[in-house]
TITI-262721 format. One line per field, with one value per residue (C-alpha): x, y, z; residue in three letters. Coordinates in steps of 0.5 Angstrom, whole numbers, plus 500, padded with zeros to 3 digits. Layout:
BEGIN
px = [X;...]
py = [Y;...]
pz = [Z;...]
res = [ala;...]
REM end
This chain:
BEGIN
px = [479;478;478;471;468;466;470;466;468;466;467;467;466;461;461;467;472;468;463;469;470;463;463;468;466;458;458;464;462;459;465;470;467;466;460;458;457;455;457;459;458;455;451;450;445;451;452;450;449;444;439;444;446;438;437;443;440;447;446;448;452;453;460;466;464;457;459;463;458;453;457;460;466;469;475;477;475;476;477;476;475;478;485;485;480;485;489;483;479;485;487;480;479;486;484;478;481;480;485;485;485;486;486;492;495;497;495;496;502;508;506;499;503;508;501;499;505;506;498;499;506;502;496;495;491;495;494;494;495;491;498;495;501;505;499;500;503;507;510;512;515;519;521;523;528;531;531;535;540;537;538;544;545;539;542;536;528;524;516;512;505;500;493;489;484;477;476;471;476;478;471;468;469;472;479;481;488;488;493;489;481;476;477;485;487;493;490;496;492;496;498;504;499;493;492;499;501;502;507;512;511;512;519;521;517;521;527;526;529;524;517;514;518;520;527;527;530;536;535;529;529;522;520;512;508;500;496;489;486;488;492;497;501;498;505;511;518;521;529;530;536;535;539;543;544;539;537;529;525;518;514;506;501;494;495;497;492;493;494;500;503;504;511;517;524;528;535;540;547;545;538;533;525;520;513;508;500;500;504;504;502;506;513;518;526;531;538;545;546;540;534;527;523;516;513;506;501;500;493;490;489;487;483;488;489;482;483;490;487;481;486;491;485;485;492;496;501;503;500;505;504;502;504;512;512;508;512;517;512;510;517;518;511;513;520;518;513;519;524;519;517;513;509;510;504;505;505;498;500;502;495;490;482;481;476;476;471;466;469;473;480;487;492;499;503;508;508;507;513;518;517;517;524;526;524;529;534;534;533;529;526;530;536;534;540;535;532;525;522;517;522;525;530;529;533;535;532;537;532;537;536;529;530;525;521;521;523;530;531;525;526;525;519;514;519;518;511;509;513;510;503;504;506;501;504;509;515;523;528;536;538;545;550;549;544;538;532;525;519;514]
py = [550;550;543;545;544;538;535;535;528;526;519;517;510;506;499;494;497;503;499;498;505;506;501;504;511;511;509;513;520;523;520;523;530;529;529;525;531;527;520;519;513;512;506;506;501;496;499;494;500;504;504;507;513;514;514;519;523;523;525;521;524;521;525;528;534;534;533;539;543;541;542;549;546;539;538;531;527;520;517;509;508;504;505;510;515;516;522;526;525;527;533;536;535;538;544;545;546;539;534;527;520;516;508;505;504;511;511;506;510;514;520;521;520;526;530;528;530;537;539;537;540;547;546;547;541;534;527;521;514;508;504;502;498;505;508;502;502;496;499;505;502;498;504;508;502;502;510;509;504;499;494;496;497;494;489;485;485;480;479;473;474;468;471;466;469;465;467;471;476;478;480;483;490;493;494;488;485;491;496;501;503;503;510;510;512;508;502;497;493;487;484;488;494;492;486;485;492;494;489;491;499;497;495;501;505;502;504;511;516;520;518;521;518;512;509;509;503;505;499;494;487;484;478;478;472;470;464;468;471;478;484;485;480;476;473;477;476;482;485;492;495;501;507;506;498;495;488;488;482;481;475;475;471;470;463;459;454;456;462;463;470;475;473;477;477;483;482;487;487;486;483;479;481;477;476;471;472;464;465;470;475;480;483;479;482;477;480;477;478;473;479;478;484;484;490;488;486;491;489;491;498;498;504;508;511;514;516;520;523;526;528;531;536;539;539;541;535;531;524;518;516;521;522;523;516;512;514;509;504;507;508;500;499;502;500;493;494;496;490;485;486;482;478;471;466;460;453;450;443;447;450;447;449;448;450;456;457;454;458;455;458;457;454;453;446;447;455;456;451;454;461;459;456;463;467;463;462;470;469;470;464;465;465;458;453;448;450;452;451;457;462;467;472;480;486;490;497;503;508;513;519;519;522;527;523;525;532;531;535;540;543;537;535;540;539;531;532;536;532;526;528;530;522;517;511;509;505;506;506;506;509;508;506;511;515;518;513;517;515;516]
pz = [529;536;541;542;535;532;526;520;516;509;507;499;498;503;500;501;505;506;510;516;516;518;523;526;526;527;534;536;533;539;543;538;538;530;525;519;514;508;504;497;492;485;488;495;495;496;502;508;513;509;515;520;515;514;521;522;517;513;506;500;494;488;487;491;488;489;497;497;494;499;505;507;511;511;516;514;508;508;501;501;493;488;486;480;484;489;486;483;490;494;490;490;497;499;494;498;504;507;510;507;510;503;503;501;496;494;487;481;478;480;476;480;486;485;483;489;493;490;491;498;499;497;502;509;509;511;507;511;507;511;511;517;520;520;525;530;536;535;529;532;538;533;528;534;536;529;529;535;534;539;534;531;523;519;514;511;511;508;507;505;504;500;500;495;491;488;480;482;486;479;476;482;479;473;475;479;476;470;469;467;468;463;462;461;469;472;476;476;481;484;490;491;490;493;498;501;500;507;508;503;505;512;511;507;513;519;515;515;518;522;524;518;513;509;506;498;494;490;485;484;481;480;477;475;474;472;474;473;466;468;465;470;475;481;484;485;488;489;491;493;495;499;499;505;502;506;502;502;499;498;496;494;491;490;486;492;495;502;506;509;512;513;515;516;518;519;520;524;527;534;533;529;529;526;525;524;523;524;530;536;531;534;533;537;537;539;541;540;548;549;550;547;546;545;540;540;536;529;528;535;533;526;526;529;522;523;530;529;523;527;532;527;525;531;534;527;529;523;522;522;514;509;502;503;507;502;496;496;496;489;487;488;485;478;478;479;473;469;472;470;463;460;465;465;465;469;465;463;466;473;473;478;480;487;492;497;501;496;490;485;485;480;484;481;484;488;488;495;497;491;494;501;500;496;502;506;501;500;492;487;483;477;482;486;486;483;477;477;471;470;473;468;470;470;470;475;475;478;481;485;481;483;490;490;495;502;500;500;493;494;488;484;487;483;477;477;479;473;468;470;470;463;461;460;464;469;466;468;462;463;456;458;463;469;465;469;469;467;469;463]
res = [met;thr;asn;gly;glu;ala;val;lys;ile;gly;leu;ala;gly;ile;ala;gly;tyr;gly;asp;leu;tyr;leu;glu;ala;leu;leu;pro;lys;leu;glu;thr;leu;gly;ala;thr;leu;val;gly;val;val;asp;pro;thr;pro;gln;arg;cys;arg;arg;met;gln;glu;leu;his;asp;ala;arg;val;pro;ile;his;ser;ser;ile;glu;gln;leu;phe;gly;ala;ser;asp;glu;ile;asp;leu;met;leu;ile;val;thr;pro;ile;his;leu;his;pro;glu;gln;thr;ile;his;ser;leu;gln;arg;gly;ala;asn;val;leu;cys;glu;lys;pro;leu;ala;gly;thr;leu;ala;asp;ala;leu;arg;met;leu;glu;val;gln;ala;thr;ser;lys;ser;phe;ala;ala;ile;gly;phe;gln;trp;ser;phe;ser;his;ala;val;gln;ser;leu;lys;arg;asp;ile;met;glu;gly;val;leu;gly;arg;pro;ile;arg;met;lys;ser;leu;val;phe;phe;pro;arg;pro;ile;thr;tyr;phe;ser;arg;asn;asp;trp;ala;gly;arg;lys;gln;ser;leu;asp;gly;arg;gly;val;phe;asp;ser;pro;val;asn;asn;ala;ala;ala;his;tyr;leu;his;asn;met;phe;tyr;leu;leu;gly;gly;thr;arg;glu;thr;ser;glu;glu;pro;ala;ala;val;gln;ala;glu;leu;tyr;arg;ala;asn;ala;val;glu;asn;tyr;asp;thr;ala;ala;ile;arg;ala;val;thr;glu;asn;gly;val;glu;val;leu;phe;tyr;thr;ser;his;ala;val;gly;glu;arg;arg;gly;pro;lys;ser;arg;tyr;glu;phe;glu;asn;ala;val;val;glu;tyr;asp;ala;ala;gly;ser;gly;glu;phe;val;gly;arg;phe;ala;asp;gly;arg;val;lys;his;tyr;gly;his;pro;asn;leu;asp;arg;his;glu;lys;ile;trp;gln;ser;ile;ser;ser;val;arg;ser;gly;lys;pro;val;ala;cys;gly;ile;ala;ala;ser;leu;pro;his;ala;leu;cys;val;ala;ala;ala;gln;glu;ser;gly;gly;glu;ile;ile;asp;phe;pro;gln;arg;leu;arg;arg;thr;val;ser;leu;asp;asp;glu;ala;met;ile;ala;ile;asp;ser;leu;gly;glu;gln;leu;ala;asp;cys;tyr;glu;arg;asn;cys;leu;pro;ala;glu;his;asn;thr;pro;ile;ala;trp;ala;arg;thr;ser;arg;ala;ile;asp;val;arg;glu;gln;ser;ala;ile;asn;gly;arg;lys;asn;gly;ala;ile;ala;thr;ser;ala;ala;ala;ala;ala;arg;arg;pro;ala;val;ser;ile;thr;leu;pro;ala;ala;lys;ala;thr;pro;arg;phe;val]
REM end
């Protein structure tokens, strides 16, 4: 397209988080040189900006297929819908010639993620994934220093995120906390694959060798626990070791009574970089020689993913975070699910019903302190030198053979995607020592 043409935008999902997209877009469409040609939602009455959409004469459709059928051309499709809809809606948009900005996470299963990669690789369009920190100036500045060796060799990265959630959070829709949607599509909803996904992805992304890539986990060990009446887990402790030997630790829960984090510590040969949302809210690097570098606040430009996607439609330049950069997170989520095995229920005696913003939530006694201590000690709960009653050991998963991610084994991408797409669920098995793990 030429610079003088308006970028034609479609939006799938106008309630919930999609409302924030409308809040950002509607006042700036003229300034951006863009137009909203249509929106999609099967229950649009839940949208708080219906009057603004009506005033702007934006057509409202019940499906993405209906939107594309009614529009001559869509340059950029924004997808802000449930996790299990990301693959089919992204693929449909790419096949219709639209570029895509799909909200995080990439998909519910690795099989779906690989299908998305296969379609995008044969398309002339791009697919950005909305891990918004990856688009921020703060993270990009830090990533450049890491890539250029300014901080020295990376050794360990760890993050802690406690996002308490009321009981109603898990009944707000028909897929929250579930492994599959009601119609059998993979969701694997959890704090690791949804609410706190940004902070696990960010560690893999910062370690990536280029602006558009992330580093892959070579091995993953995860302990998965459950306090709420959900199918999947609401608490996790994960250790991943990347292909370059960097230890990545991640601790997250919805069952801690008080919010804590995101909090991160990234350790390098020559520096330590820390982030604490309860502190300065910026990445700060402290070097061995006494220097201090402030990289900035990653939440200041949370809509940069939208602006960059619109700009990339015009310029053809790659976006900071696409499917390839998001796949290591999907790989870690799948490996963690297999490593954790059967999800462990917290003992009933530790459960307390407490108030969170005047709503009831389930909190586990001492869970926050115990996970925070594991964070400080760089260990999983089952490894703690003072036994934790509820902790259970898990097995490590070797995922090194699945390195089609980021295109380093280009010939394997299509094969892996096609094979994975035929399999109904995600798991990782090691049938024998040194055998190739399979994602099924």
